[in-house]
C-alpha positions as CSV (number, residue, x, y, z in Angstrom):
1,M,23.3,-25.5,10.6
2,R,21.7,-26.1,7.2
3,P,19.2,-23.5,5.9
4,S,15.6,-24.6,5.9
5,P,13.8,-25.2,2.6
6,S,11.7,-22.0,3.0
7,T,14.6,-19.6,3.0
8,C,17.9,-19.5,1.3
9,R,20.8,-17.9,3.2
10,T,23.5,-16.4,1.0
11,R,26.7,-15.4,2.7
12,G,28.3,-12.1,1.6
13,S,31.5,-10.8,3.1
14,G,32.6,-11.7,6.6
15,T,30.5,-8.8,8.0
16,S,27.3,-8.9,5.9
17,R,24.7,-11.6,5.3
18,K,21.8,-11.8,2.9
19,I,18.8,-13.9,3.7
20,T,16.5,-14.5,0.7
21,L,12.9,-15.6,0.9
22,N,12.8,-18.5,-1.5
23,N,9.3,-19.7,-2.1
24,P,8.2,-17.7,-5.1
25,Q,5.6,-20.4,-6.1
26,K,3.7,-19.4,-2.9
27,R,4.5,-15.7,-3.4
28,N,6.9,-15.9,-0.5
29,A,4.0,-16.1,1.9
30,L,4.8,-15.7,5.5
31,S,3.6,-19.1,6.5
32,L,4.4,-20.3,10.1
33,T,7.2,-22.4,8.6
34,M,8.6,-19.4,6.7
35,I,8.4,-17.1,9.7
36,Q,10.1,-19.6,12.0
37,S,12.8,-20.2,9.4
38,L,13.5,-16.5,8.9
39,Q,13.6,-16.0,12.6
40,K,16.1,-18.9,13.0
41,D,18.3,-17.7,10.2
42,I,18.4,-14.1,11.6
43,L,19.4,-15.3,15.1
44,H,21.9,-17.8,13.7
45,E,23.7,-15.0,11.8
46,V,23.6,-12.6,14.8
47,D,25.6,-15.1,16.8
48,D,28.6,-14.3,14.6
49,T,30.2,-11.3,16.4
50,N,31.8,-10.3,13.1
51,L,28.4,-9.5,11.6
52,R,27.5,-5.9,10.9
53,V,24.4,-5.9,8.7
54,I,21.7,-8.3,7.5
55,V,19.9,-7.9,4.1
56,I,16.5,-9.5,3.6
57,A,15.6,-10.0,-0.1
58,A,13.3,-12.3,-2.0
59,N,13.2,-14.5,-5.1
60,G,10.5,-14.0,-7.7
61,P,8.2,-11.0,-8.6
62,V,6.6,-10.8,-5.1
63,F,8.7,-9.8,-2.1
64,S,6.1,-11.3,0.2
65,S,2.3,-11.6,-0.1
66,G,1.9,-11.8,3.7
67,H,0.4,-14.6,5.7
68,N,-0.7,-17.8,4.0
69,L,-4.4,-17.4,4.3
70,K,-4.9,-21.2,3.9
71,E,-3.4,-21.5,7.4
72,F,-6.3,-19.4,8.8
73,T,-9.2,-21.7,7.9
74,A,-11.3,-23.0,10.8
75,A,-9.8,-26.4,10.3
76,H,-6.4,-25.3,11.7
77,G,-8.0,-24.0,14.9
78,K,-7.5,-21.0,17.1
79,S,-4.4,-22.4,18.8
80,Y,-2.6,-22.7,15.5
81,H,-3.8,-19.3,14.4
82,A,-2.3,-17.8,17.6
83,D,1.0,-19.6,16.9
84,V,1.2,-17.8,13.5
85,F,0.5,-14.4,14.9
86,N,2.8,-14.9,17.9
87,A,5.6,-16.1,15.7
88,C,5.1,-13.1,13.4
89,V,5.2,-10.6,16.3
90,K,8.4,-12.3,17.6
91,L,10.0,-12.0,14.2
92,M,9.2,-8.3,13.7
93,T,10.3,-7.5,17.2
94,T,13.6,-9.5,16.7
95,I,14.4,-7.4,13.6
96,Q,14.3,-4.2,15.6
97,T,16.0,-5.6,18.8
98,I,19.0,-7.4,17.3
99,P,22.2,-5.4,17.6
100,V,22.8,-5.0,13.8
101,P,20.9,-3.1,11.2
102,V,18.5,-5.0,8.9
103,I,17.9,-3.8,5.3
104,A,14.9,-4.9,3.2
105,Q,15.8,-5.2,-0.4
106,V,12.4,-5.1,-2.1
107,N,11.9,-5.9,-5.8
108,G,8.2,-6.5,-6.4
109,L,4.9,-6.6,-4.4
110,A,4.9,-6.5,-0.6
111,T,1.5,-6.9,1.0
112,A,-0.1,-7.4,4.4
113,A,2.5,-9.0,6.7
114,G,5.0,-8.7,3.8
115,C,4.5,-4.9,4.0
116,Q,4.8,-5.2,7.7
117,L,8.2,-7.0,7.2
118,V,9.4,-4.1,5.1
119,A,8.2,-1.5,7.6
120,S,9.9,-3.4,10.5
121,C,13.3,-3.3,8.9
122,D,15.7,-0.5,9.8
123,I,16.3,0.5,6.2
124,A,14.3,-0.4,3.0
125,I,15.6,-0.1,-0.5
126,A,13.0,-0.7,-3.2
127,S,13.1,-1.0,-7.0
128,D,10.8,1.4,-8.9
129,K,8.6,-1.6,-9.8
130,S,7.8,-2.3,-6.2
131,K,4.3,-1.8,-4.6
132,F,3.1,-1.9,-1.1
133,A,-0.4,-2.7,0.3
134,T,-2.3,-3.9,3.3
135,P,-5.3,-5.5,1.6
136,G,-6.6,-7.7,4.4
137,V,-9.8,-5.7,4.7
138,N,-10.8,-7.0,1.3
139,V,-10.8,-10.6,2.5
140,G,-12.4,-9.9,5.8
141,L,-9.1,-10.0,7.9
142,F,-8.1,-6.4,8.8
143,C,-4.4,-5.9,8.8
144,S,-4.2,-5.1,12.5
145,T,-0.7,-6.5,13.2
146,P,0.8,-5.0,10.0
147,A,-0.7,-1.7,11.1
148,V,1.6,-1.6,14.1
149,A,4.7,-1.4,11.9
150,L,3.0,0.6,9.2
151,A,1.7,3.3,11.5
152,R,5.2,3.8,12.9
153,A,6.6,4.2,9.4
154,V,4.1,6.5,7.6
155,P,1.7,9.3,8.6
156,K,-1.5,8.2,10.3
157,K,-3.8,9.2,7.4
158,V,-1.7,7.4,4.9
159,A,-1.7,4.3,7.0
160,L,-5.4,4.4,7.5
161,E,-6.1,4.9,3.8
162,M,-4.0,1.8,3.0
163,L,-5.7,-0.2,5.8
164,F,-9.3,0.9,4.9
165,T,-9.1,0.5,1.2
166,G,-6.4,-2.2,0.6
167,E,-5.2,-0.2,-2.4
168,P,-1.5,-0.4,-3.1
169,I,0.9,2.5,-3.2
170,S,3.8,2.8,-5.6
171,A,7.5,2.7,-4.6
172,H,7.8,6.4,-5.1
173,E,4.7,7.0,-2.9
174,A,6.2,4.7,-0.3
175,L,9.4,6.8,-0.4
176,M,7.5,10.1,-0.1
177,H,5.6,8.8,3.0
178,G,8.7,7.2,4.6
179,L,7.9,3.5,4.2
180,V,11.1,3.0,2.3
181,S,14.5,4.8,2.4
182,K,15.4,4.9,-1.3
183,V,13.9,3.9,-4.7
184,V,16.2,2.9,-7.5
185,H,15.9,1.2,-10.9
186,E,15.6,-2.5,-10.7
187,E,19.0,-3.1,-12.4
188,N,20.7,-1.0,-9.6
189,L,18.9,-2.5,-6.7
190,E,21.5,-5.0,-5.6
191,E,24.3,-2.4,-6.1
192,E,22.6,0.3,-4.1
193,T,21.6,-2.1,-1.3
194,M,25.1,-3.4,-0.9
195,K,26.6,0.1,-1.0
196,I,24.6,0.9,2.1
197,A,25.4,-2.4,3.7
198,Q,29.2,-2.0,3.1
199,K,29.1,1.5,4.6
200,I,27.5,0.1,7.7
201,C,30.2,-2.6,7.8
202,Q,32.8,0.1,8.2
203,T,31.4,1.1,11.6
204,S,31.7,-0.3,15.1
205,R,29.2,-3.0,15.9
206,T,29.1,-1.9,19.5
207,V,28.4,1.7,18.7
208,V,25.7,0.9,16.2
209,A,24.1,-1.6,18.6
210,L,23.9,1.0,21.3
211,G,22.5,3.6,18.8
212,K,19.9,1.3,17.3
213,A,18.6,0.2,20.7
214,T,18.4,3.8,21.9
215,F,16.7,5.0,18.8
216,Y,13.8,2.6,19.1
217,K,13.5,3.3,22.8
218,Q,13.4,7.1,22.6
219,I,11.1,7.4,19.6
220,S,8.1,6.5,21.7
221,Q,9.1,8.8,24.6
222,S,8.2,12.4,25.2
223,L,10.7,15.1,24.1
224,E,12.0,15.6,27.7
225,E,12.3,11.8,28.4
226,A,14.0,11.2,25.0
227,Y,16.7,13.9,25.7
228,R,17.2,12.6,29.2
229,L,17.8,9.1,27.9
230,T,19.9,10.0,24.9
231,S,22.1,12.4,27.0
232,Q,23.0,9.4,29.3
233,V,23.5,7.2,26.3
234,M,26.0,9.7,24.7
235,L,28.0,9.6,28.0
236,Q,27.8,5.8,27.9
237,N,29.0,5.9,24.2
238,L,32.0,8.1,25.1
239,M,33.1,5.5,27.7
240,L,33.2,2.7,25.2
241,R,36.6,1.7,23.9
242,D,35.4,2.3,20.3
243,G,33.9,5.7,21.3
244,Q,37.4,6.9,22.4
245,E,39.1,5.1,19.4
246,G,36.8,7.0,16.9
247,I,37.6,10.4,18.5
248,E,41.3,9.6,18.6
249,A,41.4,8.5,15.0
250,F,39.5,11.7,14.0
251,T,42.0,13.9,15.8
252,Q,45.0,11.9,14.4
253,K,43.5,12.0,10.9
254,R,43.6,8.2,10.5
255,K,41.0,5.4,10.0
256,P,39.7,4.0,13.3
257,I,40.5,0.5,14.3
258,W,37.3,-0.8,15.9
259,T,37.6,-3.4,18.7
260,N,33.8,-4.0,18.8
261,S,34.2,-4.4,22.5
262,V,31.3,-4.0,24.8
263,E,33.6,-2.1,27.2
C-alpha cells in the first residue's frame, strides 16, 4: 500500500511507526481526505502484529489547525458535512480502541480538531513552543466534538474557558492541566518521544492491549464498577502466557521473552 499524498508514513524500527501529517501549506488541516488517510495509515500499521507503538507527528510550524473550514460552506451540503464529522469521530475512536499506544509528537500549534487529535492520543509529548486552542466559537462553529476529548483530558473549567474564549494555552499550561504528558525543548522532542516509544516496544503487545482497553472502559465507570472490572481483568492477565512469562522472568532475574500470544 502506498501512502496517500496527505500523510507521510515513516517506518521506524520493526516495532514502532511514525505517521507524519504532511500538508504544511494547509496547516495540516484535518480535511476529509486527511482524516481518511490518517485512519487508513493507522489501521494498515496495526495489521502488523510486530507493532508496539504509533507516533503521530506533523511537518511545519502547525501540528494541525483542525478541520478545513472551506469544507463547511453551504455549497458542500449537509451530507458532506456529516461525512467529515463522522470520519473524525471514527478516527478519534480508532486511536483509543486499537491495541497499541498512540503518541502525539507536537511541535507547534494544535487547534480545534487538531487539539482534539492530541487529546485523543494515549500520550502527548510537546515542545515548549507548542500551543493548544479550541477557537471555533470565534468563527461561529463551537468546538463541540473537540470538547469530547478535551473534557476527558483537562478539568471542566479549563476546558470551558478554552471553548468559550478560543484563547490558546501554552505547552506548560497544557502540561499542568493534563492535556500533554511532557514538555521538552524543541531540539529534544524527537529524542524524548522515541525514548518513550522504545520503552513501550519492550513490553508485551498482548498485555498492553488488554490494559489499554480496560483503562478506557473503567475510567467512565463508578468506583465499585471499575474495581469489579479491573479485578477480573487482572485475573485474565495472569492467565495470559505473557502474564506468566513476566512473573517467571522476574523471579528468575532475567529479561522476559514475550510471545505476544492472545492465550
